[in-house]
N, C-alpha and C positions, 0 to 999 in steps of 0.2 A: 504494497502499501503504499502512495507517493503520496504527499503534497507538498505546495509552497508556502514556505514559514515567511513570516514578516521580513523583510530587512531594506537596508540604503537600495536607495536607485540604481547605485552602481553597480552592484550584483545582486543576484537574486541564488534565493539557500531552496536546496527539493530536500525535503527529511525524507526517509524512505523508512517505515518499520519492515521488522521483518519478525516472526516469531521464531524463526530460527535464527536470529541471534538474541543471546538469553547476556551475557555484561556485559559485552564489548561496543565502545562507538565507534566510529571509523569516519573520516570526511575526507574528500577529493575533490578538487578545482574537474570540470567537462567545459571546457570553452570559458563562456564568463557565469557559467553556475558555477555553485557549491554543492557536490551533493553530500548529506549526512543520513549516515546508515545508522539506526536505534534501535534497542529493539522496542518488539512492540508492544509491551507492556510496559513503557513510561509514560510519565503521567504527562498533560499539558506544560506545567511547570518544569519539571525533569528536561521533556525535550527542548522549553528553551532553556533553559541552564545549559545544557549540553551543545546547544545550537551556537549558542552567544560562544561559550568554550574551546570549539571545536573550527570555527570560522577565526578568533581570538590566533589561536595556534597556526591555522595557514596561515594568516598573514603576517603572524611573526616569522614564520620557516619562509615564505617569500621575502621579507622585507630583508633576513640576511641572506639569501643569494641575490638580492637585486640592491646592488650597494648603490648611493647617490653619488654624484660627480667628486664631492666632495672627498668622501671613502672611498672612491677609485683609486682619486690620488693617494690617500692617504697608505693605501694597500700597494700603490704603484713605488712609493717609497722603501717600504719595509722591504719589497721584493727584490728594489735598488741594493737595501743594506745588505741582504742575507744572502744574493747570490754573484752581486756583480760590485760588492766590497765600495756598496755607494758613489759609484763610479757616474751613472746614469740618472742626471736631474732632470726632470723634463722640466717647462717653464706649464704646461698645464694639461691635465690629463680629467676626459670630459666622456658621456657618452655620444653619440650620434648616429641617427636616422640613416643618413644617408651614405653608408659605405657601400653600398651596393654587396659584391658578390664578396668581401674584404670583410676580414672576423675584427680586422685595425688597421690604422695608420699610424706616420710618424714621419711629422715633420723636422729635418732635421736641422734645416736652417732658422725655425724659429725654435727648435727642442718641445713639439706642439705632439700629444697622443690622442689618436681618436679610436674607441670603441664600440663596434657595432649595438646595436639594442640589439640582436639576433643574441649575443652573447646573456641578457636576462634571463636570469632562470636556470645557464646551464650549470652546473656542478663548476664549485670555487677555484678547482683545482683548472678545467679548462681555461678559466678566466686568467686566471692567475702565471695560464705557459701565455694567453696571448698580451698581457700586460709582460712579460718579459722579452718575448719576444719584440716588441715593440722598443721596449726598454733598451736592449741589445742593438737596437737601431741607432739608438744616441751615441752608440759606439762606436758600430760597423756600419756605412749606410747599406753596403750588398746582404747578398746573402753566400759569402763565400768561409772557407776554410772557419778562419777567427771567431767570424758571427756565429757560427754552432760551436763550436767550441766552449763558448759563454754557453749557452741554451743545456748545455751537459753538464752544468753544473743542478741544472731541475730533474729532479727525479723521476716526473710525469712526462719529460718532453713527450716521447714518442707517444704515450699515450693519451696525450693531449691530442698529438696530431692526428693517431689513426682516429680517436672522438669526433674530432669537428669533418676530416674526412668523410665519414657514416656518414654527419648530418649534412654534407653538401651532398653524399650522396642520392639520402634519402629524400631530399627537395629535390634536388634535377629528376629522379626518378619519379617523383610525386605531380610534374610540372609539367 
């Protein structure tokens, strides 16, 4: 049994009651909807309490996976310090909606880094790899051996590259 719960106009919540579900509550996003699954025996008050709790948890999780421009810049500074001895110092790091097929870009001349909005919500280790990739360009403009040597310090470089290749393949396949 499913019904819509009242919420803000920005997002809709669908509550699914299940007789098979006895104690657990779960929630996930499905497009612009939030689905909250609860036991059928829950009262309306319990439903409201758990819907509020689960929506807040999802929003908190998403907020952690979608940092602001300031948080993105702070993360870039941490990564530069940890993996590049603090030598890469961008003038700015920000999200960008016009990266086309790129995951990120770096303008060496002015030291600015732009990260594709398509990375929002991806695992943090993938975002870290893209940030490090662009930071490394501040030290080596091209993709030569010196550039890749810098990225060897990051333990998830190959995994992140594979992840992004899979995302690219999947989106090309769907298109």
